[in-house]
C-alpha positions in Angstrom: 19.8 1.6 -17.9 21.1 3.2 -21.1 18.6 6.1 -21.5 17.8 9.3 -19.7 14.6 9.7 -17.8 12.6 12.6 -19.2 10.5 13.4 -16.1 10.9 13.3 -12.4 8.7 10.7 -10.6 6.5 13.6 -9.3 6.1 15.2 -12.7 5.2 11.8 -14.2 2.6 11.0 -11.5 1.1 14.5 -11.8 0.8 14.2 -15.5 -1.0 10.9 -15.3 -3.4 12.3 -12.7 -4.1 15.3 -15.0 -4.5 13.2 -18.2 -1.4 14.7 -19.8 1.2 12.9 -21.9 3.9 10.9 -20.1 7.1 9.2 -21.1 6.2 5.9 -19.5 4.0 4.1 -17.0 4.6 4.5 -13.3 7.1 1.9 -11.9 6.3 1.5 -8.2 7.5 -1.5 -6.3 6.0 -1.6 -2.8 9.2 -0.6 -1.0 8.1 -0.6 2.7 10.3 -2.0 5.4 12.9 -2.8 2.7 13.8 0.9 2.8 15.6 0.3 6.1 18.3 -1.6 4.3 19.5 1.6 2.5 20.9 2.7 5.8 21.6 -0.7 7.3 19.0 -0.2 10.0 17.3 -3.0 11.9 13.5 -2.9 11.5 12.9 -2.1 15.2 15.1 1.0 14.9 13.6 2.0 11.6 9.9 1.9 12.6 10.2 3.4 16.1 12.1 6.5 15.2 10.7 9.1 12.8 14.1 10.5 11.7 15.4 7.0 11.1 12.4 6.1 9.0 12.6 9.4 7.1 16.3 9.2 6.5 16.1 5.6 5.3 13.3 6.4 2.8 15.3 9.4 1.5 18.4 7.3 1.1 16.4 4.5 -0.6 14.9 7.0 -3.1 18.2 8.5 -3.9 19.6 4.9 -4.4 16.8 3.5 -6.6 14.7 6.5 -7.9 11.4 4.6 -7.7 8.3 6.5 -8.7 6.5 6.5 -5.3 8.0 6.7 -1.7 5.8 4.7 0.7 6.0 5.3 4.5 5.0 2.1 6.3 6.0 -0.6 8.8 2.8 -2.6 9.7 -0.9 -2.6 8.9 -1.7 -2.6 12.6 -0.4 0.9 13.3 -3.9 2.5 13.7 -5.0 -0.3 16.0 -1.8 0.1 18.1 -2.7 3.8 18.5 -6.1 2.8 19.7 -4.8 0.4 22.3 -3.5 -2.8 20.8 -0.1 -3.8 22.1 2.6 -4.7 19.5 5.7 -6.8 19.6 8.8 -5.4 18.0 11.2 -8.1 16.8 14.7 -6.7 16.3 14.7 -7.2 12.5 11.3 -8.1 11.4 7.9 -6.4 11.0 6.0 -5.4 14.2 3.3 -7.9 15.2 0.2 -7.8 17.3 0.9 -9.1 20.8 -2.3 -8.3 22.7 -5.5 -7.0 21.0 -7.1 -4.1 22.8 -10.7 -5.5 22.8 -10.5 -8.7 24.8 -14.0 -8.5 26.1 -17.2 -6.7 25.3 -16.6 -4.5 28.3 -13.5 -3.2 26.6 -15.7 -1.6 23.9 -16.4 1.2 26.4 -12.7 2.3 26.2 -12.7 2.4 22.4 -12.0 5.9 21.0 -10.9 7.3 17.7 -7.2 8.2 17.5 -5.5 11.5 17.8 -2.7 11.2 15.2 -0.5 13.9 16.9 -0.4 11.9 20.2 -1.4 8.3 20.0 0.9 5.2 19.6 3.6 5.5 17.0 1.6 7.8 14.8 3.9 10.8 15.6 6.8 8.7 14.4 5.1 8.3 11.0 4.1 11.9 10.8 7.7 13.0 11.5 8.9 10.6 8.8 6.4 12.0 6.3 7.4 15.6 7.0 11.1 14.7 6.9 10.7 13.1 3.4 8.5 15.9 2.1 11.1 18.4 3.1 14.0 16.4 1.7 12.6 14.9 -1.6 9.0 16.1 -1.9 9.9 18.3 -4.8 10.9 15.1 -6.8 8.5 12.4 -5.7 5.1 12.0 -3.9 5.4 10.8 -0.3 2.7 8.2 0.3 2.0 7.0 3.9 0.2 3.7 4.1 -2.8 3.2 6.4 -4.4 0.0 7.5 -8.1 0.3 6.4 -11.1 -0.1 8.7 -11.6 -3.9 8.4 -7.9 -4.6 9.0 -7.7 -2.2 11.9 -10.8 -3.7 13.5 -9.3 -7.2 13.2 -6.1 -6.0 14.9 -8.2 -4.5 17.7 -10.0 -7.8 18.4 -7.6 -10.4 17.2 -8.0 -11.6 13.6 -9.1 -15.2 14.3 -11.8 -14.1 16.8 -12.8 -11.2 14.6 -13.4 -13.4 11.5 -15.5 -15.8 13.6 -17.6 -12.8 14.9 -18.6 -11.9 11.3 -21.0 -14.9 11.9 -21.6 -14.8 15.6 -21.6 -11.2 16.6 -22.0 -8.8 13.7 -23.1 -6.0 16.0 -19.7 -6.0 17.8 -17.9 -6.1 14.4 -19.8 -3.0 13.2 -19.0 -1.2 16.4 -15.3 -1.8 15.9 -15.6 -0.8 12.2 -17.3 2.5 12.9 -14.7 3.7 15.4 -11.9 2.3 13.2 -13.2 4.2 10.2 -13.2 7.5 12.1 -9.6 6.8 13.2 -8.6 6.1 9.6 -10.2 9.4 8.5 -8.4 11.3 11.3 -5.1 9.9 10.2 -5.8 10.7 6.5 -6.3 14.3 7.5 -3.1 14.4 9.5 -1.0 12.9 6.7 -2.4 15.3 4.2 -1.7 18.2 6.5 1.9 16.9 6.7 2.3 16.8 2.9 1.6 13.2 2.3 -0.8 11.4 -0.1 -2.2 8.6 2.0 -3.2 5.2 0.6 -5.1 2.4 2.4 -4.5 -1.3 2.6 -7.0 -4.0 3.6 -5.1 -7.3 3.7 -7.5 -9.0 6.2 -10.4 -8.4 3.8 -8.7 -10.6 1.1 -10.7 -13.2 -0.7 -8.3 -15.7 0.9 -10.1 -15.0 4.2 -13.6 -13.8 3.7 -16.4 -14.2 1.2 -17.8 -11.6 -1.2 -20.9 -11.5 1.0 -19.0 -10.6 4.0 -16.9 -8.1 2.1 -20.0 -6.4 1.0 -21.5 -6.3 4.5 -18.4 -5.5 6.6 -15.7 -4.0 4.4 -17.3 -2.2 1.5 -19.5 0.4 3.3 -16.6 1.6 5.4 -14.2 1.7 2.4 -16.7 3.8 0.6 -16.7 6.2 3.5 -12.9 6.3 3.5 -12.6 7.0 -0.2 -15.3 9.7 -0.1 -13.2 11.4 2.6 -10.0 11.1 0.5 -11.8 12.5 -2.5 -13.0 15.4 -0.4 -9.3 16.4 -0.2 -9.1 16.3 -4.0 -6.7 13.4 -4.2 -7.2 9.9 -5.7 -7.8 6.8 -3.6 -5.7 3.7 -3.7 -6.8 0.3 -2.3 -4.3 -2.5 -1.8 -5.5 -6.0 -1.0 -3.0 -8.9 -1.1 -3.7 -12.6 -1.4 -6.4 -14.1 -3.6 -8.5 -11.2 -4.7 -10.6 -12.7 -7.5 -13.7 -13.2 -5.3 -13.6 -9.6 -4.0 -12.2 -7.6 -6.9 -15.5 -6.4 -8.2 -16.3 -5.2 -4.7 -13.0 -3.5 -4.5 -13.9 -1.6 -7.7 -17.1 -0.4 -6.1 -15.3 1.1 -3.1 -14.6 4.4 -4.7 -10.9 3.7 -5.0 -9.4 5.0 -8.2 -6.4 2.5 -8.2 -6.6 -1.2 -7.2 -3.3 -2.7 -6.1 -3.7 -6.4 -6.5 -1.6 -9.5 -5.8 -2.6 -13.1 -6.5 -4.9 -12.7 -9.6 -4.0 -12.9 -13.3 -4.0 -9.4 -14.7 -5.9 -10.4 -17.8 -8.7 -11.7 -15.6 -8.5 -8.6 -13.4 -8.7 -6.4 -16.5 -11.7 -8.3 -17.7 -13.5 -8.0 -14.4 -12.9 -4.3 -13.5 -10.4 -2.8 -15.9 -12.9 -0.3 -17.4 -13.7 1.0 -13.9 -10.4 1.5 -12.2 -6.6 1.8 -12.8 -4.9 -1.6 -12.1 -1.6 -1.9 -10.2 0.5 -5.0 -9.8 1.6 -7.6 -9.6 5.2 -9.1 -9.9 5.6 -11.8 -7.2 7.4 -10.5 -4.1 8.5 -14.0 -3.1 9.2 -15.9 -6.4 10.3 -12.8 -8.1 11.9 -10.2 -5.9 13.3 -12.5 -3.1 14.0 -15.8 -4.8 14.2 -14.8 -8.4 17.0 -13.3 -10.5 17.2 -10.4 -12.9 16.2 -12.5 -15.8 13.1 -14.0 -14.2 12.1 -10.6 -12.8 12.3 -9.1 -16.3 10.1 -11.9 -17.6 7.5 -11.2 -14.9 7.5 -7.5 -15.7 7.1 -8.1 -19.4 4.2 -10.4 -18.7 2.5 -7.8 -16.4 2.9 -5.1 -19.0 1.7 -7.2 -21.9 -1.4 -8.1 -20.0 -2.4 -4.8 -18.4 -0.7 -1.8 -20.0 -3.8 -1.3 -22.2 -6.2 -1.2 -19.3 -8.8 1.5 -20.1 -8.2 3.4 -16.8 -4.4 2.9 -16.8 -1.8 0.6 -15.3 0.9 1.0 -12.6 3.7 -1.6 -12.6 4.3 -2.8 -9.1 5.0 -5.8 -6.9 1.9 -7.7 -5.8 2.7 -7.0 -2.1 5.5 -5.7 0.1 9.0 -6.1 -1.3 10.6 -8.6 1.1 13.0 -7.1 3.5 15.9 -9.2 2.4 15.4 -8.8 -1.4 18.8 -8.7 -3.1 20.0 -5.3 -4.3 20.5 -6.6 -7.8 16.9 -7.8 -8.0 15.6 -4.4 -7.0 17.8 -2.8 -9.7 16.6 -5.3 -12.2 13.0 -4.6 -11.4 13.4 -0.8 -11.8 15.7 -1.0 -14.9 13.4 -3.5 -16.7 10.3 -1.6 -15.7 11.6 1.7 -16.9 12.7 0.1 -20.2 9.6 -2.0 -20.9 7.1 0.6 -19.6 8.1 3.3 -22.0 5.3 4.6 -24.2 4.2 3.5 -26.7 4.5 0.0 -25.2 6.7 -2.5 -27.1 8.3 0.3 -29.2 11.8 -0.5 -28.0 11.4 -4.1 -26.9 13.2 -5.4 -29.9 16.3 -3.4 -29.1 16.8 -4.7 -25.5 
């Protein structure tokens, strides 16, 4: 990178939110468990210890200077705090081992979470506070929360849960109502800790459910979540990975201000919802970050910016989903350098001089 950044990540983000002039678009790869690599930590040690998680994210930010610092390990964290048992591989993302709701009788045990006490939520709260204290003057700290539909699926087991959209909608709505309250409780705790929470709903992807089911089982609860986020005076961000074409218009109705999208062409996304929400995406995590090289990554970034930088509500350059844990360092540097170069405003002004 042969130019000097004019703004800190936090200044840039604040200016965008306030409608003020900025030097460039936000460049925000979804650095989640990948942050562990900045301190050489195994994922299990990273996601079960708040200081480790905080230290690794601080080190990662100082190494790469990305525009947003995300705090995350798995989308099932809220469900875990409600009673679902997780398996922790030594060096891979935590996975659901035993869903909490195995029979209808188990519904009697279902309670909203207390973020200060339940599951590993205190680990995340410690990590958020650690990062806010260490680097919060330079960058927003953004904890990631599994949204109600995804949380409910982890409470019941995803395969059974999806079947019960057809066979037992009453049970599904019971799970969703308690999950929504848990998500709202965690939003409050993260904001109190200094974080700006975002929500992810990967199980509600168009790869798994229909638009009809999204409208019935996901959308009402997302609306409740974003109304709650807005009551704190902060914007709502919704990430759904996989194929989002069939649900993207529903996503735009949720109340979220920014849609983080994966497997959909940005021109198509812009045509469908670009005048309603800010779009965020969508360089391929696998073909780009993990398997690609600096040249292919730069090409993908150029393609994203050319297609979506003129979105009426704005555009955030990001990966379509989580940066793979074993992404090569040079590919991350390439993403950030190319992003900062190509996303300077006005777009394309300096492209000829690359």
